[in-house]
N, C-alpha and C positions, 0 to 999 in steps of 0.2 A: 431528726425525724421530719421536721417541718420542711427542710430543704429538699429532702428526698421526695416528699409529696409534691412540692412545687415543680421539681424537675420532671416527675412522672406526669403531672397534669399538663405541662407545656409540651411534652413529647406526644401525649395522646391528642391534644388539640391540634397539633400540626399535621399529624398523619391520619387521624380519623375524620377530621372535618374539612378535608381539602376538596371535597366534592361540591360543585356548584350546580344548582338546577336553574335553567333559564325558563323564561315564561313562554307560553304558547302563543300562536297567532291570535286565538280568540281572546286571550287575556290582554294582548297588546291593543286590539281593536276596542275592547271594553274600557281600557284606561284612556285611550285617545278620543273616545266619543265626547268627553267633557271638554276637551281642549278646543281652542278657537281655530288653530291651524292643525287640523287633523292629519293631513298628509305628512307634514313635517314631523309630527309627533311619532307617527308610525315608522317613518324612515329612521328617525333617531333611535327608537327602541329596538328596531330590527338590527341596526348596526351595532348597538351595544350588546345584543344577544349573540351576534356573530363573533364579536371580539371576545366575549366571555367564553364561548365554546372553544376558541382557539387558544385560550389561556393568557390573553393579553389584558392589560389593565384598562379600565374605562374611567371616564370622568363623571363624577357625581357632584352636582352643584350644591354648595352649602348656602342655605338661606339664613340670613340674620334674623334673630328673634327680636321683635320690637316690643318693648315694654310700654304699656299704656299709662 
């Protein structure tokens, strides 16, 4: 029974959650206001949005957590 539930949940997660919502121009500008290089930030986020809409993968940088 447990295996059937796992297979069903994997099937549902693949087909029901395959939709990705990209951010709007206003949200991009709001995020990039805080950045030092605002133009580069806007360009990078718009490119990522375009790639997501086309169904292509994007790069997401992983920042290391520094323990104090």
